[in-house]
DOKE-317153 format. One line per field, with one value per residue (C-alpha): residue in one letter; x, y, z. Coordinates in steps of 0.02 Angstrom, whole numbers, plus 32768, in hexadecimal, padded with zeros to 4 digits. Last residue first. Layout:
code	[A  ...]
x	[X  ...]
y	[Y  ...]
z	[Z  ...]
***
This chain:
code	[N  K  K  G  N  K  K  S  R  R  K  N  S  E  V  V  G  S  G  P  E  I  G  D  N  S  D  Q  E  P  V  E  V  A  K  L  E  I  T  P  E  F  D  Q  R  I  R  E  L  E  K  E  V  D  E  R  S  M  Q  D  I  S  G  H  R  V  E  S  K  S  V  Y  I  D  G  Q  A  Q  G  R  R  Y  E  A  Q  V  A  A  S  Y  A  G  N  E  M  A  K  D  R  I  I  Q  L  D  R  I  H  R  K  Y  Q  V  G  Y  K  E  D  L  E  A  R  Y  R  K  I  E  A  V  V  H  P  C  H  R  E  N  T  L  E  Y  A  R  T  H  A  S  A  A  P  Y  G  A  R  I  A  A  E  R  M  T  M  L  G  D  N  S  V  F  E  K  V  F  K  E  Q  R  R  T  L  K  K  L  R  K  K  R  G  V  L  Q  N  E  M]
x	[0C76  0C79  0CE8  0D6E  0DFF  0E51  0DB5  0D9A  0E50  0E1C  0D83  0DD3  0E5A  0F08  0F81  100B  10AD  1113  1183  113A  10EA  1037  0FC7  0FE6  0F50  0FA7  0F3A  0F63  0EEF  0F3F  0F28  0EF5  0F25  0EA3  0EF6  0EBD  0F03  0EAD  0EE2  0E98  0DF9  0DD9  0D57  0D06  0CFA  0CB5  0C3D  0C0F  0BEB  0B81  0B06  0B08  0AD0  0A56  0A00  09F9  099D  09F4  09AF  0A17  0AB9  0AA3  0A50  0A93  0B2E  0B86  0C0A  0C82  0CE4  0D3D  0DA4  0E3A  0E81  0DF8  0D7B  0DDB  0D87  0DCA  0E81  0E65  0E0D  0EB9  0F19  0EBE  0ECB  0F84  0FA5  0F35  0FA4  1039  1019  10D0  1093  10D6  108D  0FE6  0FEC  1012  0F7D  0F0B  0F3B  0F2F  0E7B  0E51  0E92  0E2A  0D8B  0D9C  0DAD  0D19  0CA3  0C58  0BF8  0C4E  0C64  0BFC  0B71  0B6F  0B6D  0ADE  0A79  0AA6  0A64  09C6  09A6  09C3  0944  08CA  08E0  08C6  0837  07E2  0723  070B  07B0  077E  0818  0814  0748  0755  07DD  077C  06E2  0746  07AC  0706  0700  07C2  07E2  085A  0920  096A  0978  08B7  08A7  0922  08BB  081E  087F  0895  0952  09D9  0997  09EB  0A3C  0AAC  0A1D  09A4  0A11  0A62  09BE  0969  0A07  09F1  0934  095F  09D3  0968  096B  097D  08E9  08E8  08C3  0934  0904  0846  0860  08CC  083B  07B0  0820  0825  0768]
y	[4FB2  5056  5057  50DB  5068  50B9  50BF  5007  4FDD  5046  4FE6  4F3A  4F65  4F74  4EE9  4F14  4EB6  4F53  4F19  4F9F  503B  5026  5099  5145  518D  5192  518F  50D6  506A  4FFB  4F38  4EE3  4E1F  4D9C  4CFB  4C5E  4BB5  4B25  4A6D  4A75  4AC1  4A2D  49CF  4A51  4AC1  4A23  4A11  4AC5  4AB4  4A22  4A76  4B06  4A9D  4A47  4AEF  4B32  4A8C  4A0A  49C9  4A48  4A13  4967  48BD  4812  47D6  4729  4704  4677  4612  4566  451C  44AD  4448  442C  43B7  432B  4307  43B5  437B  42EE  4360  43BF  4324  42EB  438D  43A2  42F7  4325  43C9  435F  42DD  429A  41E4  41B5  4256  4227  4174  41B9  423B  41B5  413F  41C8  41EE  413D  412B  41D1  4189  40E4  412C  419C  411A  4137  4096  4022  3F7F  3F92  3FDE  3F56  3ED9  3F35  3F30  3E7D  3E4B  3EB2  3E65  3DBB  3DE4  3E1A  3D77  3D13  3D6C  3D47  3D5C  3DAE  3E0E  3E5A  3E87  3DE1  3DF2  3E9C  3E6F  3DD7  3E3B  3EC3  3E3B  3DD8  3E10  3E36  3D79  3D5F  3D48  3DBA  3E44  3E40  3E3C  3ECC  3F37  3F18  3F56  3FFC  401E  40A0  40C5  401C  3FCE  3F64  3F3A  3F09  3EAF  3E4D  3E22  3DF0  3D84  3D27  3D15  3CCF  3C55  3C1C  3C5E  3BE0  3BD7  3C3B  3BCA  3C19  3CC6  3CA0  3C77  3D1A  3D77  3D35  3D5D  3E15  3E19]
z	[8D3A  8CCF  8C41  8C1C  8C16  8CA6  8D0D  8CEF  8D31  8DCF  8DEA  8DCB  8E4A  8E36  8E5F  8EE6  8ED3  8ECD  8E45  8DCC  8E25  8E19  8DB1  8D6A  8DC1  8E5C  8EFF  8F34  8F92  9008  8FEF  9085  908A  90B3  90BC  906F  9090  902B  9064  910D  90CE  9055  90AE  910A  906A  901E  90A1  909C  8FE1  8FF2  9071  9002  8F77  8FDB  9018  8F6B  8F36  8ED6  8E27  8DCD  8E2C  8DE0  8DF1  8E13  8E64  8E58  8ECC  8EAA  8F14  8EE8  8F7F  8F49  8FCD  9044  8FE8  8FBE  8F2B  8EEC  8F16  8EB0  8E25  8E27  8E1C  8D85  8D34  8D4E  8D01  8C73  8C56  8C6D  8BDB  8BE0  8BCA  8C73  8CC2  8C7F  8CB6  8D6A  8D61  8D27  8DA4  8E31  8DEC  8DF5  8EAE  8EDC  8E8A  8ED5  8F88  8F64  8F17  8E70  8E3B  8DC1  8E0B  8EBA  8E4B  8DD3  8E4B  8EAC  8DFE  8DE8  8E8F  8E81  8DD2  8E11  8EA6  8E1B  8DAE  8E50  8E85  8DD3  8DD3  8E7E  8E74  8DCD  8D64  8CFC  8CF0  8CA1  8C2F  8BF2  8BD5  8B6E  8B15  8AE0  8A20  8A18  8A3F  8AD6  8AAA  8B29  8AAC  8AA7  8B6C  8B7A  8AEB  8B53  8BEF  8B9D  8B58  8B92  8C4D  8C86  8BFB  8C73  8CDB  8C50  8BE5  8C6D  8CBD  8C1F  8BF1  8C91  8C76  8BC8  8C0B  8C95  8D3E  8DCE  8E45  8EE3  8F7F  8FF3  8FB1  8FDE  909A  90A6  9046  90BF  9156  9117  90F9]
***
């Protein structure tokens, strides 16, 4: 099959003006219009445009037109396609022009995007968690609390200090630094704990 195509390519006919116009309309407006609309814009009658469009895009009927469609698509991809080096260069040009015009915010954004395109300068990290503590089992909550304790234990220093009980009903002497217990406080206020 490949050999047949190579032989055909050597004998491809030259495109007519309408066929050239069809190729340009069809490829440059790819996805924006139907093949029929491209045929009408190329000058084919509306009544037969659907049939003409089918024939022009069928390799059996018009292999020279199909080959030109492929060639023109490749040309446009080369010219307008996104390529890494061109992308970086264009962002640099945008940055430089923005700096010249005093548009510093645009210049910073262009430089930021260049860094993102590089891949290892700016790293975007986000963490999305779903659910709540209400949806966790008691065991899961206890595990999570233990993990949090272990993670933050070095930063929290708690020391147990024994507080001696005092027999005095008057309370604690001012300036002693000892706080009376809730039980004793409740008795003073006449409430039961």
